[in-house]
N, C-alpha and C positions, 0 to 999 in steps of 0.2 A: 515584558516576559521575565520570568524568573531565570536564574542561572540553570536550573534543571531543564526548563523548557528550551532555553537557548541552545543547549548542547544535546538536545534530544536525539539528533542523528548519531552522535557518538555513543550514547547509551544503547541505541538500537543495534549498532554494529557490534558492541560488546555482548549484547544479549544473543545475537546470532551465533557468535563464537562460543559463548557459554552453552547455549542450547545444543549445538552440534556436539560439543565435547561431552556434555552430560548424557545426551542420547547415545553416544558411542560407548562411554564407560559405565553407564547405569541404565542399560536398556530395560531391565526388569521393572524399574520404578516407573518408567514412562509407559510400558506396556500395561501395568496395573492401572495407571491413570486413564489410559486410552480405553480400557474395558468398561469404565464407568460411563456408559452411554445408553441412550434409548433411541431407537429409530435413527441410528447413525448420528445422533446429536450428543456430543460429549458434555456431560453435566458440569464438571469442573470448569470447562471452557465457558459454558454459559454463565456461570457465576462471575468469572472474570469480566466477561462482556457486560454484565449488569453493572459492575463497579466502574466500567469505562463509560457507559452511556447514561446511567441514571443522573449524574451531575449535569449532563447536557440537557436531559429531559426536564430537570427541575427549573430550567430557565423558561420553559414554554408555558405561556398563558393560553389555555384552551379557549378563553373568551375572545381571544384575538385571532383565532384560526379562520374566521370568516373573511379576514383581510387578505388571505393568501391568494385570492383571485386577482389581486393587483400584480402578482408575479406570473401571470399567464404565459408570458413570453419564455421565461425560464422553464416552466413546466413543459411547454411545447417542445423546446429544444431538447430537454432531457429525455422525454418520451421518444422523440425522433432518433436520438443517438442510441438509446437502450434497445429499441425494438425494430428500427428500420435500418440501422447501420451496423451496430456492434456484432451481432451473430454472423452477418454475411461477410463483413470485413475479416473476421477471424477465420471463416471458412476459406477465404481467398489467401490469407497469410499462411494458414496451415498447409494448404496445397503448395504454395510457392516455396516455403522454407523446408517443411518436413517432407512433403511429397516429392520435392525436386532438388533444391539446393543441398540439403543435408542428408538426402537419401543414402549416399554411400557410407555415411558415418553412423547410421542407425540400424538396429536389427530389422531386416526386411519384413519379417512376419508381423511386426508391430506398427508399421508405418500407418496403415489405415486406422488402427486403434488410437495412436497418438493424435491424429487429426480429429477423430471423433471426440476425444477428451477435451481438446482445445475448443471445439464447437460447443460442447455441453457447458464448459466453463463460461464462455461468452454469453450464453443464452440466459444466464441467471444473474440479474442485477443485484448488487450488494444490499443487505438489509441493515445489519447492526453497526458495523464499523463506520458507516457513513456519518453517523452522529459524531464520532471522534474527529474525522477529517473536517467536517463542517465547523466544528468548534475551533479547530486549530486555524481555520481561515477566517474566523469571526463571521461565519455564515449566518443567514437568517434562519433561526431555528424552526419557525412555523412552516417556512417553505420546505425545509429538509424533512420534517415529519410528514407533511402532506405528500411530498413526492415519494417518500419511501412507502407510505401506505398505498398510494396509487399504483406503484410498481408491484407491490405484493398482490394486489387485486388482479392486475393484468397477468402476472406470472401464473396464477392459478389456471387461466384458460389459454395462455399463449406459449408457455414453456414447451409442452409436449408437441404441439403442431410445428413450431419452428425447428426444434431439434429433429423431429421426424422428417421434415422437408429437407434439411441440410444433410442429414445422414442417409437419406434415401430409404428410410424404414417405414413400413406401413403402420406400425403401432409402436409407441414408446411407452415403456413402463415407468410411469412417474412415481417416485417414492413419496406418496402422499403423506405418510406418517411423518417423514422428515420435513416436508414442506410446511405442514400444519403446525407441528411442534416447534419448528424454528420461528415461525411467525408469532406463536404464542409466547415463547420464551424470550425472544429478542425484541419484540415490539409491545405486545399487549401487557405482559406482566410488568416490564420496567415502566411503561407509561402509567399504569395503575399505581405502582409504588411511588413514583416520582410525584404524581399529582396529589396523592394523599399526603405525602410529606410536605409538599409545597403549601397546600391549604392549611395544614396544621401550623406551619411556621408563620405564614402571613397572618393567621388568626391570633397567634400568641405573641410573636415577636416583631411582626411587620416586615417590611422589606429589608431592614437592617439585619434581622435575624436570618433571613434567607441568604443575604450576601455573606454573612459570617460562615454559614454552613458551606456555601459554594467555595469560599476561600479555603476551607479545610478539606473539602472533597477533591478539589482540582488536582493536587499532587497525588492523591490516592488513585485517581482516574488514570494518570500517566504511568504510575507504578503498575497498575493492572494491565495496561497496554504492553509494557515491557515483559511482565510475567507471561502474558499470552504469547509473546514472541518466543520466549525461552521454551515454552511448551510446544509450540508449533515446530520449531527446529529440533527440539528434543525428540519428538515423535518420529521425525524423518531423518535423524542423524545418520542411521545406518544406510539409508537410501542415498543420501548425499555422498557419503564416503565410497559406497560401492559403485555408483553410476554417475560420477561427476560430469562426464562428457555429455551423456544423454540429457541430464538435467539442464546443463548449460545451453544445449541446442534447443531444447523445448522452451527455455526462457526467452529466447530471441523473439519469436512471434508474439508472445505475451507482452513483452516490454514494448514492442512497436505498437501493439494494439492499445495499451494503456495510454501512451503518449499521443497517439493519433486521435483517439476518441475524446480524451480530456481536452486536447488542444482544439479540436473541432467544436466541441460544446462551448468552450470558453470564447472562441472567436465569434461563433454564431450568437451568443448572448451579447457580446459587445456590439455586433452589427445591429441586433434588434433593439438595442438601447436599454437592456436590462441592467439593474444595479449590480455592483461588484459583489455585494453580500449574498446575492442570489447566483451569480455566475460561478463563484467559487464552488459551492456545494453542487451546483448543476454539473460542472466539469468532473467533479470527484465521483458523483453518483453515476455519471455516464461512463466512467472508466473502470470502476471497481466491480468485484464479482461476489456472488453469494456462494462462497466456496463449500459450505456445509451441504447445500443441495447439490452442487455440481459433483462433489466427491461421491455422495450417496447414489446419484443417478448413474455415474460412470461404473461404480461397483455393481449396481443391480443389473446393468445392461451387459457389461463386458467381463465382470469378475474382479476380485480383489487384486490379483497380480497382473492385470492387463495394462497395456500401454495407455489406455484411456484413463484408468485410475491414476497412474503415475503423472500424466499430463495435468490432471486437475490438482494433484498434490503440489506440483511445481507452481501452479497459480497461488496456492496457499503460502508457499515458502516466500515468494517475492512480493506478496500483497502489501505488507506493512512498509518495508523500506522503499518500494517504488511509489506508493501513495504518499509517503512523507516527502518524496522528491517533488511530486505534483503540488502538494501543499506549499512547499518552498517556492515553486515557480509562481503559483497564484498570488502568494503574499508579496513576493518581490516585484511582480508586474502590476501591482495595484495602481500606481501612479500612471503608468502607460494606459491601463484600461480606462481610468476615469478621465484622462485627457481626451480620449475618443468620445466619451459621453458629453464632455463640455463643448467640444466642437460641434457635435450634432445639435445640442440645445441652442447654440449660437446660430447655426444655420436655420433652425426652425424659427427662431425669433426674427431673423432677417427676412424670411419668407412671409411671416405674418405682417411685418411692417410694409 
């Protein structure tokens, strides 16, 4: 790892401080950037996300995607966490913390709205940022791409029914424009760009040319990640300063949710015998959220100034630093993870003999 990558957590912390400060002292600038959106998808943010994920997508050889079936255990674990555990565990955590333990410290009229926002956040698995987390754990890129594409397909049909069931609403207004545009901007367009550039490089400069470009783009990808963080915290600088206690309390169930789901996915992959390069992104996909869709859905259902919208925004605020901590745990525990695989392989060999 480069010095820049080694101290990424420090740069993230500095960007959080800088973002909050800029959002407080220069709100007009961030409001102008925030208005550059279509269907609740911010275009400058989309460009930064392209800079983050295109270098990761350049590593993917579509000719090898047929091999992703070998990772069926990791796919099964991630689908189980995303669709059978995550929304329901968040509903339970929201009721426990926001509806009961923290109720005396929160505005009574917003309690149900806060819980609704947490549920909406948990019902939308992450799309774009997962490529960044997977790359930082040296995850299997073909598995990551296939899993994200599969989650997007499921989200089209499952998001509204799950949210409707957990919120007790007979009909959920899904912001289809946001959902479709986000998939196009964060998956389809970057994949097309990356594959075009990859083919041109391999045709003209071979693998050495591709490696040189990846070496140049890797720092740019991390800089884009930090710039995204400054923008996210800049957009919400006033909210953080005005409602620090509410934001801190809403962050508690989100934090527990992230560590619970990522830990459960990681352990289930280890038990199933999946490789570490699959278990890492599986855990990260199982824990992170598609915050663009969540924020848009919360605003469309409950209004811009609702507790639900604020709860989804809190998810946005803590997404990057918390996911970086999960990346650190996954990387640090690699030897422990692979020791379990070695023991299982030895046991299988003994049973065969």
